[in-house]
N, C-alpha and C positions, 0 to 999 in steps of 0.2 A: 176608620176611627184612629185618632192619635193616642198612642199609649204613652203615658207619662212615666218616665224612668225615675228611680229613686234619686239618681244623681241630679236630675233636672229639678226635682222637688227641692233638694238641698240648695242648688244654685239659686233658685227663685226665692226660697225662704231666707237664705243667707243674704241675698241682695236687699230684700225688704228690711231685714234686721239692720243691715249696714246703713240704709237710708234713714231709718228711724233714729238710730244712734247719731248719725251725722247731723240730723236736724236739731238734736238737743245740744250739740256742740257749737252750733252757729249762734252768733249774737241775736237776741230777740229783736225783730224789726217790724215796723209798721210803715208801709209805703216807703221803704228804703231808709227809715230813721231808726236807729238803735236806741235802746235804753240809755246806753252810755252817751250817745250823741245828745239826747235830751237833757240829761243831768249836767253834762259839760256846758251846754248852752245856758242853762239856768244859773249855774254857779259862776260862769264868766260874767253874766249880767250883774250878779250880786257883788262881784269884786269891786266894781266902780260905783256901787250904790251907796249914797250917803243918806238920802231920805226919799220918801215916796208918799204920794197922796192920791186920792181918787174917791169914787163913789162905789157903793156896794148895794146889792140886794141879797138879803139873807132869808132862806126858807128853811124852817126847822120842822122836821116831821117827828112827832113823838109817837112811837109805835103803840104803847099801852093805851094812849088816849085816842089813837087813830085821828090825830089832828095835825094840821100843818099851819104854822104861823109864819107870816111874811113881814120882814122889817126892811127899812131902807135907811141909808145914811151916808156919812162920809168917814173916811179913815185917813190917818196921818201916822207915819212911821219915821223915826230917826234912828238909824242903826248905831249901836247893836241892839239896844232894848229900851227904846222910848216909844210909846204908842199912845194914840188918842183916837177914839172913834165915837161918833155921835149918832144915836138912833133918833130919827125924826118921826113925827106923827103923834098919835094920842099918848103913847107911853114914852115920851121923850126922855132920854138919859144920855149921859156922857161917861165914857170909861177911859181911865188913864192908867198906863203902866209905865213905871220908871224903875228899870232894873228888877229888883225883887219885891216891889210894892205895887198893889193894884187898888185903885179908888173908883168906885161906881157911884156917880152922882145922879140921883133921881130928882129932877126939878119939880115935878108935880107934887111929890110927897115931901119935898124940902128936907131930904135926908141923903146922907152919903155913907157908903160902906167902905171901910178901909181894911185891907188884909195883906197877907203875903202872896207873892206870885212865884210859882215854880212849875215844874213839869206836870204836876198833878192838876194844875189849874187850866191847862190848855183846852180841855174839853169845854170849859165854860167861857173861854176867851179865844174863839176861833181866828179872829183877825191876827192875833199874836203869832200864829203859825207863819204868816208872811215874812216875819223878821228872821225866821230860822231856815227857810228853804235854800239858803246859800250854803247849808251844811248837810245836804241830802245824803251824801255818801257816809258821813259820820253817824247820822241820826237814824237812817232808814234803810231797809232792804227794798229794792225797787224792781218792778217788772212792768210790762205793758199789756193792756187789754183794751180792745176796741178803740185804739188810738189815744188812750189815756195812760198817763204814768201812774202806776199804783204803788203807793208807799206804805210800808208797814214799820212802825217804830221798833227799833232794836231793843229799847228799854221802855218800861212802863211810862205812858204819857197820858195821864188823866182819863183812863178808860177808853182811849182811842184805839180802835182795831186797825183801821186803814184810812188812807187819804187818797182820793182820786184827783189827779191834777189834769186839767184840760189846758194844754199849752197854746200859745199864740205864736204865729210866724213872724209878726212884726212888733216892734216896740218892746214893752215889758213882756217877758216870756210866759207869764201866768195869766190866763184869761178867767179861769174859775177853778174852784176846788170843792170837793165833797168830803165831809168827815162822817165816818160810821163808827159808832161806839159799841161797847159790849152788849148793850140792850137792843141793838139793831135800830137805834134812833139814827136819823140821817139829817145832816145839815149841809145845805147847798149855799155856796157863796159865789156870786157872780160880780166881777169887778168891771168898772168902766171909767172912762175919762181919767186915765192914770197919767200922772206927771211925776218925773223923777228929778232929784237934785235941784230943788227949788230954794234951798237954803233955809229950811225950817229951824227955828231957834230952840234951844233947850228949854227956855222959859215957857214956850208954848205948851209944853207937856206937864206943867205944874198947874193944877186947877186953882182958880181963884173963886173959892166958894163964898157966896154971899152971906151976910149976917143972918142968923136965925136958922141956919141949916144944922140939923142934928147929925153928928158924926158917930157912927157905930163901928167900933174897932173889933177885929177878930184876928187872932194870931194862932197859927197851928204849931 
């Protein structure tokens, strides 16, 4: 029988402690990619990004109702903060953001909502997050889990608790993202057919509302 000496216990436990401590000091990696690598790659892509457009599929899970709604459409962004996205289907509507103003045009109801846009509105305007992922280090604390970049806002952002980014190895670096709010509601946004720097004009982001549309204004 092998007798374990006190010194041997110390050496083994000390080695284990050192290995655990060392693991915390290493950059977080997933398959050789660090958090810093992913952030750098995303922010470098945004440095030369003037505009972006593509298609999206949005799945919104509302926890209290135990319901998932699915929407499809197109999005258009002109940096730094001009956006337009169009929901297609039965509840067709268009959303416009120009700097600090948001307009939601509901075609079927022949009405439009006009209000202020700021950090507190991001939870209701998830596509708008795409315009800000070029400032990840400034806006978020970041980590990695299961191959996804996990972002947590450093300051309050419309009830958003975290954002999970699924990155892409080619083309535009963001393939999809998931937003989780304070009530554990979940919104999944999958992007496709992305095109960048196609020369979108500023006038494209100003809605031309037809006659007869009721405009409801709200200011906070």
